[in-house]
C-alpha positions as CSV (number, residue, x, y, z in Angstrom):
1,X,101.5,-118.3,-148.9
2,X,100.3,-115.6,-151.5
3,X,97.4,-112.8,-151.3
4,X,95.4,-112.8,-153.8
5,X,92.1,-111.2,-155.1
6,X,88.4,-112.4,-154.4
7,X,89.2,-115.3,-157.1
8,X,92.4,-117.5,-156.8
9,X,94.8,-117.7,-159.2
10,X,96.1,-121.2,-160.3
11,X,99.0,-122.1,-162.9
12,X,99.5,-125.5,-163.9
13,X,103.5,-125.5,-162.8
14,X,101.5,-124.9,-158.8
15,X,100.7,-129.0,-158.7
16,X,104.5,-130.0,-159.8
17,X,106.1,-127.0,-157.8
18,X,104.3,-128.1,-154.8
19,X,105.1,-132.1,-155.3
20,X,109.1,-131.4,-155.7
21,X,109.5,-129.0,-152.9
22,X,106.3,-130.7,-151.0
23,X,105.5,-127.5,-149.7
24,X,101.8,-125.9,-150.7
25,X,100.3,-123.2,-151.7
26,X,97.8,-121.5,-150.1
27,X,96.2,-118.4,-151.4
28,X,94.4,-116.4,-149.0
29,X,92.7,-114.1,-151.4
30,X,91.6,-110.8,-150.5
31,X,91.1,-111.9,-146.4
32,X,94.9,-111.8,-145.6
33,X,93.9,-108.3,-144.2
34,X,96.2,-106.7,-141.4
35,X,98.2,-110.6,-141.3
36,X,100.6,-109.1,-144.3
37,X,103.9,-108.9,-141.6
38,X,102.5,-112.5,-140.1
39,X,102.6,-114.2,-144.1
40,X,106.3,-112.5,-144.6
41,X,107.1,-113.9,-141.4
42,X,105.8,-117.1,-142.6
43,X,107.4,-117.1,-145.9
44,X,110.9,-116.4,-145.0
45,X,110.5,-119.2,-143.0
46,X,109.2,-121.8,-145.6
47,X,112.3,-119.8,-148.2
48,X,114.7,-120.5,-145.6
49,X,113.8,-124.2,-145.1
50,X,114.1,-124.8,-148.8
51,X,117.6,-122.9,-149.6
52,X,118.8,-125.5,-146.4
53,X,117.1,-128.1,-148.5
54,X,117.3,-128.1,-152.0
55,X,120.2,-125.1,-152.4
56,X,118.9,-121.7,-154.5
57,X,117.7,-123.8,-157.3
58,X,113.8,-123.7,-155.5
59,X,114.1,-119.8,-156.6
60,X,113.2,-120.3,-160.3
61,X,110.5,-122.2,-160.1
62,X,108.4,-120.9,-156.9
63,X,105.6,-118.4,-158.2
64,X,107.1,-114.8,-157.8
65,X,103.6,-113.9,-156.2
66,X,104.4,-115.6,-153.2
67,X,104.5,-112.5,-150.4
68,X,108.2,-111.8,-148.6
69,X,109.8,-113.0,-151.9
70,X,110.9,-109.9,-153.6
71,X,112.6,-109.0,-149.8
72,X,114.9,-112.3,-150.3
């Protein structure tokens, strides 16, 4: 999950990452509000899944603005 601004940002590498790792980015834009703790907890669960399923190679390919990634 991502939290951006008014206009979501999509990178050319997003589709390839989603396809390779069978997950999808979801950009809440500026409406995530007070859900930050929930977004971090959800993403940490996804990060753990990616670690267990694919090792740590995904970390070089994921968007650096994924919420909670810097805590990993």
